[in-house]
C-alpha positions in Angstrom: 0.0 0.0 0.0 1.4 3.4 -0.9 1.2 6.3 1.4 1.1 9.9 0.3 3.2 12.2 2.5 1.5 15.6 2.6 3.3 18.9 2.6 1.8 22.3 2.6 2.8 22.9 -1.1 1.9 19.4 -2.2 -0.8 19.3 -5.0 -2.9 16.2 -5.4 -3.0 14.8 -8.9 -6.2 15.5 -10.7 -8.8 12.8 -11.3 -7.0 10.1 -9.4 -7.9 8.5 -6.1 -5.0 8.6 -3.7 -4.5 6.8 -0.4 -3.4 8.9 2.5 -2.5 8.0 6.0 -2.2 11.3 7.6 -3.8 13.5 10.2 -7.3 14.2 8.8 -7.5 17.5 10.6 -4.7 18.8 8.5 -5.8 21.0 5.6 -5.1 19.4 2.3 -5.3 22.3 -0.2 -8.5 23.7 1.3 -10.9 22.1 3.7 -9.9 19.5 6.3 -11.1 15.9 5.7 -13.2 16.1 8.8 -15.0 19.2 7.4 -15.8 17.2 4.3 -17.2 14.3 6.5 -19.3 16.8 8.5 -20.7 18.1 5.2 -21.6 14.6 3.9 -23.5 13.7 7.1 -25.1 17.1 7.8 -28.6 16.0 6.7 -28.6 12.5 8.2 -30.7 11.8 11.3 -27.7 11.2 13.6 -25.1 13.2 11.8 -21.4 12.1 11.7 -19.8 10.0 14.4 -16.6 11.9 13.6 -16.4 14.6 16.2 -12.7 14.6 17.0 -9.4 13.3 15.5 -9.5 10.5 18.0 -12.6 9.1 16.2 -10.6 8.4 13.1 -6.9 8.4 14.2 -6.2 5.0 12.8 -8.1 5.4 9.6 -6.8 5.6 6.1 -8.3 7.8 3.5 -9.0 7.6 -0.2 -9.2 11.2 -1.6 -9.7 12.7 -5.0 -9.4 16.2 -6.5 -11.3 16.1 -9.8 -12.3 19.6 -10.6 -10.5 22.8 -11.7 -10.2 24.1 -8.1 -7.3 22.8 -6.0 -8.2 20.6 -3.1 -9.9 17.4 -2.0 -13.4 17.2 -3.3 -14.4 13.8 -2.0 -13.0 11.2 0.4 -13.8 7.7 1.8 -12.2 6.6 5.1 -11.7 3.0 6.3 -9.9 1.1 9.0 -8.5 -2.4 9.7 -9.8 -4.6 12.5 -9.0 -3.8 16.1 -7.3 -6.5 18.1 -10.6 -7.6 19.7 -12.5 -7.9 16.4 -13.1 -11.2 14.6 -12.5 -10.0 11.0 -9.6 -9.2 8.7 -9.5 -6.7 5.9 -10.9 -3.2 5.7 -14.2 -1.7 7.0 -15.3 1.4 5.2 -16.4 3.8 7.9 -17.7 6.8 6.0 -17.4 9.4 3.4 -16.9 13.1 2.9 -17.5 15.5 0.1 -17.8 19.2 -0.8 -21.6 18.9 -1.5 -21.3 18.8 -5.3 -23.4 16.1 -7.1 -20.3 14.9 -9.1 -18.4 14.3 -5.8 -21.2 12.1 -4.5 -21.3 10.1 -7.8 -17.5 9.6 -7.6 -17.7 8.3 -4.1 -20.5 5.8 -4.8 -18.7 4.5 -7.9 -15.5 4.1 -6.0 -17.2 2.5 -3.0 -18.9 -0.1 -5.2 -15.6 -0.9 -6.8 -13.7 -1.2 -3.5 -16.5 -3.3 -1.9 -16.0 -6.0 -4.5 -12.6 -6.8 -3.1 -12.2 -9.7 -0.7 -12.1 -8.5 2.9 -13.6 -5.1 2.3 -17.0 -4.3 3.7 -19.3 -1.6 5.1 -22.1 -1.4 7.6 -24.7 1.0 6.0 -28.0 2.5 6.8 -30.2 5.3 5.6 -29.3 6.9 2.2 -26.0 4.9 1.8 -27.9 1.6 2.3 -30.5 2.6 -0.3 -27.8 3.6 -2.8 -25.6 0.5 -2.3 -28.5 -2.0 -2.6 -29.0 -0.9 -6.2 -25.6 -2.4 -7.1 -24.6 -4.8 -4.4 -26.1 -7.7 -2.5 -26.6 -7.4 1.3 -24.7 -9.9 3.4 -27.4 -12.0 5.0 -25.4 -14.9 6.4 -26.5 -14.9 10.0 -23.5 -16.8 11.2 -21.1 -14.3 9.6 -23.1 -11.3 10.9 -23.0 -12.8 14.5 -19.2 -13.2 14.2 -18.8 -9.7 12.9 -20.8 -8.3 15.8 -20.5 -10.7 18.7 -22.7 -10.0 21.7 -24.9 -7.7 19.6 -28.0 -9.8 19.4 -28.1 -9.8 15.6 -31.6 -10.5 14.2 -32.0 -10.8 10.4 -35.1 -9.1 9.0 -37.2 -10.1 6.0 -35.8 -7.1 4.0 -32.2 -8.5 4.3 -31.4 -5.8 6.9 -30.6 -6.8 10.5 -31.2 -5.3 13.8 -28.5 -5.4 16.5 -27.8 -3.8 19.9 -25.1 -1.2 20.2 -24.6 0.5 23.6 -28.2 -0.3 24.6 -29.7 1.0 21.4 -31.2 -1.1 18.6 -30.0 -0.2 15.2 -31.2 -1.4 11.8 -28.5 -1.7 9.1 -27.1 -3.8 6.3 -23.6 -5.1 5.5 -22.4 -4.9 1.9 -19.1 -6.2 0.5 -17.0 -9.2 1.3 -16.1 -9.4 5.0 -13.7 -12.1 6.0 -13.4 -13.6 9.4 -10.1 -14.4 11.2 
């Protein structure tokens, strides 16, 4: 995996997704990555879970600068499994964008491409779930879901979604991609 070292005068190549492993609060030719994430989740019921750098400190980011203006226009962030998790690979955690329709289209296209790789998966709800189900199948293997989310009381629904308990709350989501267990 290649890493892009960012310097204040570094310019991202145009129209090419780049992997970065850097402080997402740092400005990359304009807005910070966290500002792009906040923008992407501003109209969702719960907003973004990314409130501080510690929420994404071990994340890697796919970023793209596609328009005539300099700066990141869209991003996808993901992480590898924590030591206490039962899977290997990469879990897509979220997205960020500048609010432009083209940025959103680029993100979805890239996510669908990445989610077809072995070991890459996402837990999606709301709008993201609706968009992904047009192109990808939900993971409905109850045994796999229970291994991904032990002690969560996973219950598969007729829609292919599942409900599970997180911190005392019941959430309804779907897994897309190709998760792999240890």
